BALOBA-1460 file (C-alpha; in Angstrom, 3 decimals):
// residues 350
<rec num="1" residu="m" x="-36.289" y="-37.034" z="-46.897"/>
<rec num="2" residu="k" x="-32.479" y="-37.126" z="-46.876"/>
<rec num="3" residu="l" x="-32.348" y="-35.592" z="-50.340"/>
<rec num="4" residu="s" x="-34.678" y="-32.829" z="-49.198"/>
<rec num="5" residu="r" x="-32.503" y="-32.053" z="-46.171"/>
<rec num="6" residu="i" x="-29.338" y="-32.063" z="-48.281"/>
<rec num="7" residu="a" x="-30.981" y="-29.722" z="-50.739"/>
<rec num="8" residu="s" x="-31.935" y="-27.418" z="-47.860"/>
<rec num="9" residu="v" x="-28.365" y="-27.392" z="-46.536"/>
<rec num="10" residu="l" x="-26.998" y="-26.621" z="-49.995"/>
<rec num="11" residu="a" x="-29.536" y="-23.866" z="-50.476"/>
<rec num="12" residu="f" x="-28.617" y="-22.369" z="-47.116"/>
<rec num="13" residu="g" x="-24.914" y="-22.527" z="-47.988"/>
<rec num="14" residu="l" x="-25.519" y="-20.797" z="-51.299"/>
<rec num="15" residu="a" x="-27.582" y="-18.133" z="-49.572"/>
<rec num="16" residu="v" x="-24.829" y="-17.456" z="-47.027"/>
<rec num="17" residu="g" x="-22.276" y="-17.297" z="-49.820"/>
<rec num="18" residu="t" x="-24.433" y="-14.848" z="-51.691"/>
<rec num="19" residu="v" x="-24.843" y="-12.666" z="-48.604"/>
<rec num="20" residu="n" x="-21.102" y="-12.679" z="-48.000"/>
<rec num="21" residu="t" x="-20.432" y="-11.791" z="-51.627"/>
<rec num="22" residu="v" x="-22.914" y="-8.937" z="-51.522"/>
<rec num="23" residu="s" x="-21.432" y="-7.759" z="-48.219"/>
<rec num="24" residu="a" x="-17.924" y="-7.761" z="-49.703"/>
<rec num="25" residu="q" x="-19.125" y="-5.942" z="-52.774"/>
<rec num="26" residu="a" x="-20.776" y="-3.307" z="-50.598"/>
<rec num="27" residu="l" x="-17.398" y="-2.158" z="-49.267"/>
<rec num="28" residu="t" x="-16.076" y="0.876" z="-51.127"/>
<rec num="29" residu="p" x="-12.374" y="0.834" z="-52.022"/>
<rec num="30" residu="i" x="-10.386" y="3.830" z="-50.830"/>
<rec num="31" residu="k" x="-6.678" y="4.291" z="-51.566"/>
<rec num="32" residu="i" x="-4.732" y="5.507" z="-48.541"/>
<rec num="33" residu="s" x="-1.140" y="6.741" z="-48.674"/>
<rec num="34" residu="y" x="1.299" y="7.245" z="-45.819"/>
<rec num="35" residu="q" x="4.908" y="6.839" z="-44.735"/>
<rec num="36" residu="p" x="5.629" y="3.615" z="-42.820"/>
<rec num="37" residu="s" x="6.806" y="3.294" z="-39.223"/>
<rec num="38" residu="l" x="5.683" y="6.765" z="-38.182"/>
<rec num="39" residu="y" x="3.641" y="7.647" z="-35.110"/>
<rec num="40" residu="w" x="0.910" y="9.485" z="-37.020"/>
<rec num="41" residu="a" x="0.529" y="6.505" z="-39.375"/>
<rec num="42" residu="m" x="-0.250" y="4.132" z="-36.496"/>
<rec num="43" residu="p" x="-4.026" y="4.798" z="-36.681"/>
<rec num="44" residu="f" x="-4.133" y="3.193" z="-40.138"/>
<rec num="45" residu="h" x="-2.564" y="0.032" z="-38.725"/>
<rec num="46" residu="v" x="-4.772" y="-0.019" z="-35.614"/>
<rec num="47" residu="a" x="-7.976" y="0.509" z="-37.598"/>
<rec num="48" residu="t" x="-7.033" y="-2.312" z="-39.953"/>
<rec num="49" residu="e" x="-6.195" y="-4.718" z="-37.127"/>
<rec num="50" residu="k" x="-9.455" y="-3.857" z="-35.347"/>
<rec num="51" residu="g" x="-11.603" y="-4.087" z="-38.488"/>
<rec num="52" residu="w" x="-13.000" y="-0.566" z="-38.142"/>
<rec num="53" residu="w" x="-12.877" y="0.311" z="-41.850"/>
<rec num="54" residu="k" x="-15.622" y="-2.212" z="-42.551"/>
<rec num="55" residu="e" x="-17.886" y="-0.544" z="-40.017"/>
<rec num="56" residu="v" x="-18.157" y="2.496" z="-42.304"/>
<rec num="57" residu="g" x="-18.215" y="0.449" z="-45.509"/>
<rec num="58" residu="l" x="-14.654" y="1.144" z="-46.652"/>
<rec num="59" residu="a" x="-12.044" y="-1.256" z="-48.011"/>
<rec num="60" residu="p" x="-8.632" y="0.454" z="-47.708"/>
<rec num="61" residu="e" x="-5.848" y="-0.093" z="-50.217"/>
<rec num="62" residu="f" x="-2.570" y="1.169" z="-48.786"/>
<rec num="63" residu="s" x="0.507" y="2.589" z="-50.491"/>
<rec num="64" residu="t" x="3.627" y="3.765" z="-48.658"/>
<rec num="65" residu="f" x="6.393" y="6.224" z="-49.494"/>
<rec num="66" residu="p" x="9.787" y="6.956" z="-47.896"/>
<rec num="67" residu="a" x="9.062" y="10.701" z="-47.664"/>
<rec num="68" residu="g" x="6.464" y="13.315" z="-48.478"/>
<rec num="69" residu="v" x="7.768" y="14.614" z="-51.808"/>
<rec num="70" residu="p" x="7.491" y="11.307" z="-53.734"/>
<rec num="71" residu="q" x="4.168" y="10.667" z="-51.994"/>
<rec num="72" residu="i" x="2.791" y="13.983" z="-53.220"/>
<rec num="73" residu="a" x="4.139" y="13.414" z="-56.736"/>
<rec num="74" residu="a" x="2.277" y="10.093" z="-56.907"/>
<rec num="75" residu="s" x="-1.032" y="11.920" z="-56.532"/>
<rec num="76" residu="a" x="-0.726" y="13.199" z="-60.103"/>
<rec num="77" residu="a" x="-1.441" y="9.682" z="-61.346"/>
<rec num="78" residu="g" x="-4.328" y="9.226" z="-58.923"/>
<rec num="79" residu="s" x="-2.463" y="6.435" z="-57.155"/>
<rec num="80" residu="w" x="-4.021" y="7.412" z="-53.814"/>
<rec num="81" residu="d" x="-7.156" y="9.203" z="-52.604"/>
<rec num="82" residu="v" x="-6.473" y="10.253" z="-49.012"/>
<rec num="83" residu="g" x="-3.713" y="9.866" z="-46.476"/>
<rec num="84" residu="g" x="-1.279" y="11.480" z="-44.103"/>
<rec num="85" residu="t" x="1.950" y="13.362" z="-44.733"/>
<rec num="86" residu="g" x="4.140" y="16.121" z="-43.362"/>
<rec num="87" residu="s" x="2.795" y="19.663" z="-43.412"/>
<rec num="88" residu="v" x="5.534" y="20.900" z="-45.748"/>
<rec num="89" residu="p" x="4.692" y="18.296" z="-48.438"/>
<rec num="90" residu="a" x="1.015" y="19.105" z="-47.877"/>
<rec num="91" residu="v" x="1.584" y="22.744" z="-48.845"/>
<rec num="92" residu="l" x="3.681" y="21.656" z="-51.813"/>
<rec num="93" residu="g" x="0.907" y="19.253" z="-52.783"/>
<rec num="94" residu="h" x="-1.615" y="22.069" z="-52.900"/>
<rec num="95" residu="v" x="0.583" y="24.277" z="-55.059"/>
<rec num="96" residu="r" x="1.447" y="21.555" z="-57.535"/>
<rec num="97" residu="f" x="-1.532" y="19.206" z="-57.535"/>
<rec num="98" residu="g" x="-4.476" y="20.836" z="-55.757"/>
<rec num="99" residu="i" x="-4.276" y="18.605" z="-52.673"/>
<rec num="100" residu="k" x="-6.487" y="19.555" z="-49.729"/>
<rec num="101" residu="t" x="-5.437" y="19.502" z="-46.077"/>
<rec num="102" residu="i" x="-8.421" y="18.112" z="-44.165"/>
<rec num="103" residu="g" x="-7.064" y="17.768" z="-40.638"/>
<rec num="104" residu="i" x="-4.040" y="17.399" z="-38.381"/>
<rec num="105" residu="s" x="-2.496" y="14.010" z="-37.689"/>
<rec num="106" residu="n" x="-0.480" y="15.195" z="-34.663"/>
<rec num="107" residu="d" x="1.766" y="17.969" z="-33.355"/>
<rec num="108" residu="e" x="5.250" y="16.750" z="-34.234"/>
<rec num="109" residu="s" x="7.182" y="19.871" z="-33.221"/>
<rec num="110" residu="v" x="9.295" y="17.821" z="-30.792"/>
<rec num="111" residu="g" x="9.676" y="14.972" z="-33.292"/>
<rec num="112" residu="n" x="11.516" y="17.019" z="-35.953"/>
<rec num="113" residu="g" x="14.861" y="18.693" z="-35.474"/>
<rec num="114" residu="l" x="18.617" y="18.990" z="-35.738"/>
<rec num="115" residu="i" x="20.605" y="15.912" z="-34.735"/>
<rec num="116" residu="g" x="24.313" y="15.808" z="-33.920"/>
<rec num="117" residu="s" x="26.867" y="13.065" z="-33.428"/>
<rec num="118" residu="a" x="28.491" y="12.836" z="-29.987"/>
<rec num="119" residu="k" x="31.354" y="14.970" z="-31.290"/>
<rec num="120" residu="a" x="29.029" y="17.587" z="-32.798"/>
<rec num="121" residu="a" x="26.918" y="17.642" z="-29.636"/>
<rec num="122" residu="a" x="29.971" y="18.444" z="-27.505"/>
<rec num="123" residu="e" x="30.907" y="21.355" z="-29.790"/>
<rec num="124" residu="f" x="27.291" y="22.537" z="-29.911"/>
<rec num="125" residu="a" x="27.106" y="22.645" z="-26.109"/>
<rec num="126" residu="k" x="30.020" y="25.115" z="-26.026"/>
<rec num="127" residu="d" x="28.880" y="27.472" z="-28.810"/>
<rec num="128" residu="p" x="25.875" y="26.497" z="-30.971"/>
<rec num="129" residu="a" x="26.426" y="29.093" z="-33.700"/>
<rec num="130" residu="a" x="30.148" y="28.328" z="-34.047"/>
<rec num="131" residu="a" x="29.439" y="24.589" z="-34.079"/>
<rec num="132" residu="l" x="27.024" y="25.003" z="-37.010"/>
<rec num="133" residu="r" x="28.521" y="27.774" z="-39.130"/>
<rec num="134" residu="g" x="30.124" y="26.433" z="-42.313"/>
<rec num="135" residu="k" x="29.194" y="22.829" z="-41.500"/>
<rec num="136" residu="t" x="27.293" y="20.356" z="-43.686"/>
<rec num="137" residu="i" x="23.843" y="19.309" z="-42.537"/>
<rec num="138" residu="t" x="22.330" y="16.249" z="-44.209"/>
<rec num="139" residu="l" x="18.551" y="16.324" z="-44.380"/>
<rec num="140" residu="t" x="15.556" y="15.461" z="-46.507"/>
<rec num="141" residu="q" x="14.727" y="18.639" z="-48.404"/>
<rec num="142" residu="n" x="11.201" y="20.089" z="-48.423"/>
<rec num="143" residu="s" x="10.302" y="18.101" z="-45.337"/>
<rec num="144" residu="t" x="9.186" y="18.952" z="-41.821"/>
<rec num="145" residu="a" x="12.731" y="18.167" z="-40.645"/>
<rec num="146" residu="d" x="14.046" y="20.756" z="-43.116"/>
<rec num="147" residu="f" x="11.603" y="23.305" z="-41.673"/>
<rec num="148" residu="a" x="12.643" y="22.490" z="-38.099"/>
<rec num="149" residu="v" x="16.362" y="22.678" z="-38.900"/>
<rec num="150" residu="q" x="16.071" y="26.058" z="-40.574"/>
<rec num="151" residu="s" x="14.019" y="27.327" z="-37.648"/>
<rec num="152" residu="c" x="16.823" y="26.184" z="-35.362"/>
<rec num="153" residu="l" x="19.393" y="28.012" z="-37.488"/>
<rec num="154" residu="k" x="17.402" y="31.217" z="-37.058"/>
<rec num="155" residu="k" x="17.305" y="30.655" z="-33.303"/>
<rec num="156" residu="y" x="21.096" y="30.790" z="-33.239"/>
<rec num="157" residu="g" x="21.343" y="33.782" z="-35.559"/>
<rec num="158" residu="l" x="22.263" y="31.812" z="-38.661"/>
<rec num="159" residu="k" x="20.884" y="31.683" z="-42.206"/>
<rec num="160" residu="k" x="20.662" y="28.802" z="-44.623"/>
<rec num="161" residu="s" x="23.627" y="30.256" z="-46.495"/>
<rec num="162" residu="d" x="25.753" y="29.925" z="-43.346"/>
<rec num="163" residu="v" x="25.710" y="26.125" z="-43.654"/>
<rec num="164" residu="v" x="25.833" y="23.539" z="-46.436"/>
<rec num="165" residu="m" x="22.604" y="21.601" z="-46.927"/>
<rec num="166" residu="k" x="22.969" y="18.101" z="-48.382"/>
<rec num="167" residu="n" x="19.829" y="16.309" z="-49.516"/>
<rec num="168" residu="m" x="19.572" y="12.718" z="-48.310"/>
<rec num="169" residu="g" x="16.845" y="10.217" z="-47.465"/>
<rec num="170" residu="q" x="16.241" y="9.351" z="-43.833"/>
<rec num="171" residu="a" x="17.521" y="5.789" z="-44.173"/>
<rec num="172" residu="e" x="20.735" y="7.117" z="-45.709"/>
<rec num="173" residu="i" x="21.098" y="9.644" z="-42.899"/>
<rec num="174" residu="i" x="20.795" y="6.894" z="-40.287"/>
<rec num="175" residu="s" x="23.555" y="4.981" z="-42.083"/>
<rec num="176" residu="a" x="25.732" y="8.076" z="-42.417"/>
<rec num="177" residu="l" x="25.466" y="8.937" z="-38.716"/>
<rec num="178" residu="s" x="26.074" y="5.332" z="-37.705"/>
<rec num="179" residu="s" x="29.242" y="5.140" z="-39.839"/>
<rec num="180" residu="n" x="30.549" y="8.589" z="-38.822"/>
<rec num="181" residu="n" x="30.102" y="9.949" z="-42.340"/>
<rec num="182" residu="t" x="28.056" y="12.912" z="-41.141"/>
<rec num="183" residu="d" x="27.927" y="14.839" z="-37.882"/>
<rec num="184" residu="l" x="24.839" y="17.006" z="-38.335"/>
<rec num="185" residu="a" x="21.448" y="16.002" z="-39.723"/>
<rec num="186" residu="g" x="17.809" y="16.958" z="-39.951"/>
<rec num="187" residu="m" x="15.573" y="14.073" z="-38.905"/>
<rec num="188" residu="w" x="12.111" y="13.133" z="-37.747"/>
<rec num="189" residu="a" x="10.963" y="10.573" z="-35.182"/>
<rec num="190" residu="p" x="11.244" y="7.634" z="-34.787"/>
<rec num="191" residu="n" x="14.462" y="7.919" z="-36.820"/>
<rec num="192" residu="i" x="15.693" y="10.356" z="-34.159"/>
<rec num="193" residu="y" x="15.367" y="7.657" z="-31.495"/>
<rec num="194" residu="t" x="17.108" y="5.109" z="-33.693"/>
<rec num="195" residu="v" x="20.286" y="7.188" z="-34.019"/>
<rec num="196" residu="e" x="20.143" y="8.241" z="-30.362"/>
<rec num="197" residu="e" x="20.010" y="4.643" z="-29.187"/>
<rec num="198" residu="k" x="22.229" y="2.985" z="-31.794"/>
<rec num="199" residu="a" x="24.693" y="5.685" z="-32.865"/>
<rec num="200" residu="g" x="25.019" y="7.807" z="-29.737"/>
<rec num="201" residu="a" x="23.598" y="10.849" z="-31.519"/>
<rec num="202" residu="k" x="21.729" y="13.636" z="-29.738"/>
<rec num="203" residu="l" x="18.808" y="15.914" z="-30.524"/>
<rec num="204" residu="l" x="20.394" y="19.389" z="-30.477"/>
<rec num="205" residu="c" x="17.342" y="21.473" z="-31.293"/>
<rec num="206" residu="s" x="13.755" y="20.500" z="-32.066"/>
<rec num="207" residu="g" x="11.103" y="22.492" z="-33.877"/>
<rec num="208" residu="k" x="9.546" y="23.215" z="-30.486"/>
<rec num="209" residu="d" x="12.880" y="24.471" z="-29.122"/>
<rec num="210" residu="s" x="13.051" y="27.010" z="-31.939"/>
<rec num="211" residu="g" x="9.440" y="28.118" z="-31.555"/>
<rec num="212" residu="a" x="8.254" y="26.390" z="-34.736"/>
<rec num="213" residu="i" x="4.978" y="24.466" z="-34.726"/>
<rec num="214" residu="v" x="5.207" y="21.399" z="-36.960"/>
<rec num="215" residu="p" x="1.743" y="19.934" z="-37.570"/>
<rec num="216" residu="g" x="1.295" y="16.658" z="-39.398"/>
<rec num="217" residu="a" x="-1.315" y="16.809" z="-42.159"/>
<rec num="218" residu="l" x="-4.255" y="14.645" z="-43.161"/>
<rec num="219" residu="i" x="-4.787" y="15.127" z="-46.875"/>
<rec num="220" residu="a" x="-7.031" y="14.286" z="-49.816"/>
<rec num="221" residu="r" x="-6.703" y="14.719" z="-53.550"/>
<rec num="222" residu="g" x="-8.831" y="17.699" z="-54.501"/>
<rec num="223" residu="d" x="-10.822" y="15.954" z="-57.214"/>
<rec num="224" residu="y" x="-11.420" y="12.866" z="-55.075"/>
<rec num="225" residu="a" x="-12.621" y="14.965" z="-52.140"/>
<rec num="226" residu="k" x="-15.016" y="16.885" z="-54.359"/>
<rec num="227" residu="q" x="-16.488" y="13.727" z="-55.865"/>
<rec num="228" residu="n" x="-16.503" y="11.586" z="-52.703"/>
<rec num="229" residu="p" x="-17.020" y="13.832" z="-49.659"/>
<rec num="230" residu="e" x="-18.744" y="11.085" z="-47.648"/>
<rec num="231" residu="n" x="-15.825" y="8.701" z="-48.103"/>
<rec num="232" residu="v" x="-13.407" y="11.396" z="-46.933"/>
<rec num="233" residu="a" x="-15.552" y="11.964" z="-43.824"/>
<rec num="234" residu="k" x="-15.625" y="8.215" z="-43.120"/>
<rec num="235" residu="f" x="-11.847" y="8.072" z="-43.481"/>
<rec num="236" residu="l" x="-11.478" y="10.833" z="-40.903"/>
<rec num="237" residu="a" x="-13.922" y="9.202" z="-38.485"/>
<rec num="238" residu="v" x="-11.968" y="5.948" z="-38.513"/>
<rec num="239" residu="y" x="-8.648" y="7.754" z="-38.140"/>
<rec num="240" residu="l" x="-9.875" y="9.771" z="-35.160"/>
<rec num="241" residu="r" x="-11.366" y="6.681" z="-33.552"/>
<rec num="242" residu="s" x="-7.940" y="5.059" z="-33.663"/>
<rec num="243" residu="w" x="-6.423" y="7.948" z="-31.722"/>
<rec num="244" residu="s" x="-9.264" y="7.873" z="-29.204"/>
<rec num="245" residu="w" x="-8.664" y="4.176" z="-28.665"/>
<rec num="246" residu="m" x="-4.854" y="4.427" z="-28.597"/>
<rec num="247" residu="n" x="-4.884" y="7.186" z="-26.004"/>
<rec num="248" residu="a" x="-7.138" y="5.042" z="-23.793"/>
<rec num="249" residu="h" x="-5.160" y="1.807" z="-24.298"/>
<rec num="250" residu="r" x="-1.486" y="2.728" z="-24.316"/>
<rec num="251" residu="a" x="-0.079" y="-0.653" z="-23.273"/>
<rec num="252" residu="e" x="-1.773" y="-2.506" z="-26.117"/>
<rec num="253" residu="s" x="-0.974" y="0.349" z="-28.486"/>
<rec num="254" residu="i" x="2.723" y="0.065" z="-27.636"/>
<rec num="255" residu="r" x="2.633" y="-3.633" z="-28.500"/>
<rec num="256" residu="m" x="0.963" y="-2.843" z="-31.816"/>
<rec num="257" residu="m" x="3.417" y="-0.006" z="-32.454"/>
<rec num="258" residu="k" x="6.328" y="-2.401" z="-32.032"/>
<rec num="259" residu="d" x="4.918" y="-4.661" z="-34.767"/>
<rec num="260" residu="f" x="4.007" y="-1.737" z="-37.023"/>
<rec num="261" residu="y" x="7.447" y="-0.142" z="-36.757"/>
<rec num="262" residu="a" x="9.182" y="-3.486" z="-37.266"/>
<rec num="263" residu="k" x="7.348" y="-3.982" z="-40.570"/>
<rec num="264" residu="g" x="8.987" y="-0.777" z="-41.786"/>
<rec num="265" residu="g" x="12.428" y="-1.822" z="-40.544"/>
<rec num="266" residu="v" x="12.413" y="0.382" z="-37.433"/>
<rec num="267" residu="s" x="13.448" y="-0.995" z="-34.045"/>
<rec num="268" residu="i" x="13.400" y="1.323" z="-31.028"/>
<rec num="269" residu="s" x="13.058" y="0.794" z="-27.313"/>
<rec num="270" residu="e" x="9.769" y="0.785" z="-25.432"/>
<rec num="271" residu="a" x="10.940" y="3.955" z="-23.693"/>
<rec num="272" residu="a" x="11.206" y="5.668" z="-27.091"/>
<rec num="273" residu="m" x="7.737" y="4.437" z="-28.050"/>
<rec num="274" residu="n" x="6.333" y="5.930" z="-24.876"/>
<rec num="275" residu="k" x="8.164" y="9.128" z="-25.756"/>
<rec num="276" residu="e" x="6.168" y="9.258" z="-28.983"/>
<rec num="277" residu="f" x="2.942" y="9.319" z="-26.959"/>
<rec num="278" residu="d" x="4.288" y="11.786" z="-24.393"/>
<rec num="279" residu="t" x="5.715" y="14.392" z="-26.783"/>
<rec num="280" residu="r" x="3.355" y="14.347" z="-29.764"/>
<rec num="281" residu="p" x="-0.144" y="15.668" z="-28.994"/>
<rec num="282" residu="t" x="-3.065" y="14.423" z="-31.062"/>
<rec num="283" residu="f" x="-6.433" y="16.090" z="-31.508"/>
<rec num="284" residu="s" x="-10.015" y="14.980" z="-30.977"/>
<rec num="285" residu="l" x="-12.784" y="15.769" z="-33.442"/>
<rec num="286" residu="q" x="-13.906" y="18.771" z="-31.391"/>
<rec num="287" residu="k" x="-10.343" y="20.087" z="-31.091"/>
<rec num="288" residu="q" x="-9.761" y="19.667" z="-34.821"/>
<rec num="289" residu="i" x="-12.826" y="21.781" z="-35.556"/>
<rec num="290" residu="e" x="-11.711" y="24.420" z="-33.052"/>
<rec num="291" residu="l" x="-8.246" y="24.639" z="-34.614"/>
<rec num="292" residu="m" x="-9.803" y="25.105" z="-38.055"/>
<rec num="293" residu="d" x="-12.418" y="27.633" z="-36.916"/>
<rec num="294" residu="r" x="-12.257" y="30.818" z="-39.000"/>
<rec num="295" residu="k" x="-14.664" y="32.939" z="-36.976"/>
<rec num="296" residu="g" x="-11.808" y="35.385" z="-36.512"/>
<rec num="297" residu="a" x="-9.500" y="36.689" z="-39.235"/>
<rec num="298" residu="s" x="-7.914" y="33.255" z="-39.554"/>
<rec num="299" residu="s" x="-7.812" y="29.918" z="-37.771"/>
<rec num="300" residu="q" x="-4.969" y="28.547" z="-35.668"/>
<rec num="301" residu="m" x="-4.270" y="26.044" z="-38.427"/>
<rec num="302" residu="d" x="-4.100" y="28.869" z="-40.959"/>
<rec num="303" residu="k" x="-1.371" y="30.538" z="-38.911"/>
<rec num="304" residu="w" x="0.659" y="27.341" z="-38.653"/>
<rec num="305" residu="f" x="0.461" y="26.590" z="-42.348"/>
<rec num="306" residu="d" x="1.109" y="30.197" z="-43.354"/>
<rec num="307" residu="e" x="4.410" y="30.054" z="-41.438"/>
<rec num="308" residu="l" x="5.325" y="26.861" z="-43.257"/>
<rec num="309" residu="a" x="4.457" y="28.418" z="-46.614"/>
<rec num="310" residu="v" x="6.689" y="31.438" z="-45.906"/>
<rec num="311" residu="f" x="9.551" y="29.047" z="-45.154"/>
<rec num="312" residu="m" x="8.915" y="27.232" z="-48.425"/>
<rec num="313" residu="r" x="8.999" y="30.460" z="-50.403"/>
<rec num="314" residu="e" x="12.312" y="31.336" z="-48.749"/>
<rec num="315" residu="t" x="13.767" y="27.979" z="-49.782"/>
<rec num="316" residu="g" x="12.441" y="28.316" z="-53.336"/>
<rec num="317" residu="a" x="10.086" y="25.346" z="-53.054"/>
<rec num="318" residu="v" x="7.165" y="27.624" z="-53.974"/>
<rec num="319" residu="q" x="7.217" y="30.954" z="-55.776"/>
<rec num="320" residu="q" x="4.386" y="32.566" z="-53.827"/>
<rec num="321" residu="v" x="2.860" y="31.993" z="-50.417"/>
<rec num="322" residu="p" x="-0.541" y="30.362" z="-51.029"/>
<rec num="323" residu="k" x="-3.491" y="31.371" z="-48.894"/>
<rec num="324" residu="s" x="-4.149" y="28.614" z="-46.390"/>
<rec num="325" residu="s" x="-7.886" y="29.163" z="-46.906"/>
<rec num="326" residu="e" x="-7.414" y="27.805" z="-50.427"/>
<rec num="327" residu="y" x="-6.378" y="24.350" z="-49.253"/>
<rec num="328" residu="v" x="-6.972" y="23.943" z="-45.497"/>
<rec num="329" residu="t" x="-10.633" y="22.988" z="-45.194"/>
<rec num="330" residu="d" x="-12.851" y="22.008" z="-42.271"/>
<rec num="331" residu="e" x="-15.630" y="20.754" z="-44.576"/>
<rec num="332" residu="f" x="-14.958" y="17.097" z="-43.916"/>
<rec num="333" residu="m" x="-14.422" y="17.352" z="-40.158"/>
<rec num="334" residu="k" x="-17.758" y="19.158" z="-40.009"/>
<rec num="335" residu="r" x="-19.346" y="16.319" z="-41.996"/>
<rec num="336" residu="v" x="-18.128" y="13.917" z="-39.330"/>
<rec num="337" residu="q" x="-19.529" y="16.166" z="-36.608"/>
<rec num="338" residu="a" x="-22.907" y="16.445" z="-38.346"/>
<rec num="339" residu="d" x="-23.337" y="12.688" z="-38.824"/>
<rec num="340" residu="p" x="-24.304" y="10.974" z="-35.518"/>
<rec num="341" residu="k" x="-22.807" y="7.635" z="-36.528"/>
<rec num="342" residu="l" x="-19.494" y="9.102" z="-37.691"/>
<rec num="343" residu="r" x="-19.320" y="11.483" z="-34.738"/>
<rec num="344" residu="d" x="-19.798" y="8.613" z="-32.279"/>
<rec num="345" residu="m" x="-17.179" y="6.571" z="-34.080"/>
<rec num="346" residu="a" x="-14.627" y="9.399" z="-34.034"/>
<rec num="347" residu="n" x="-15.023" y="9.775" z="-30.277"/>
<rec num="348" residu="m" x="-15.195" y="6.083" z="-29.427"/>
<rec num="349" residu="s" x="-12.381" y="4.826" z="-27.216"/>
<rec num="350" residu="k" x="-13.301" y="1.144" z="-27.178"/>
């Protein structure tokens, strides 16, 4: 009798193990790329902590990059499938590697701009054009910060040739501002808040101040998207669910943001974290589809990305302005909308 019961227990244990193994095997790997400690990357962290990837049968494998250009370059080797990046790298990614823009991560027009030391800020307050003309601006080239800075130059009647642009990574810029080795820089949040709080720097002009819209981009490798459209749709549904949840649970989101930023070496105040929420709009599934709607001559997203592409041609990053309709696609957002399960997930705030 005892032997029979032991055998039953063992059989049950083996059965459970088999079920768990099958369940694990059923999850589909998907390689997700992003830049750490950024507001628009928070949904990846939240979804992982909450276990939402499993609900759509995905097993994410993450890779991070310090900026968009190296992230885009890594796509050539197929090192990632989907992800988030700046809109400028997204355009560059299309031109060089056929990358598709499949949505907007957030509106980061306020979170990209020209930063000045306390000394530079005082001079800027008196005469912006005079304070900038002939000066060196350190920035990460071919980035959203680069786009915002050059938009700010135009606002004050200046051209790129009126200043000296010095290419530098964001971590290096933080160090340079903190050690008084640079007075003017192009930066993006939360790095902006870091130098404001720890180096006494000041945001002189944001993309929004200059009239430039700086959208963040959700992207997919062209070949991956073509071969795995359902996985791309699932990725978007999980990402959008994270925003829905974060916007409904700010206090807990702030606590999670603190941990997420710390993992990437970023430490900012709670006030700055709240500023991220307050100044960087995000978009629901329905709003994403509306922004990508081409019932007219072009969509709102087309207009934003066309402006970015013109800037990139002016800087020499691309030789011709690509048609946004060639790489900005609403196919995958519409897949989410058409699938009841994915649509519910994207809109779920709990």
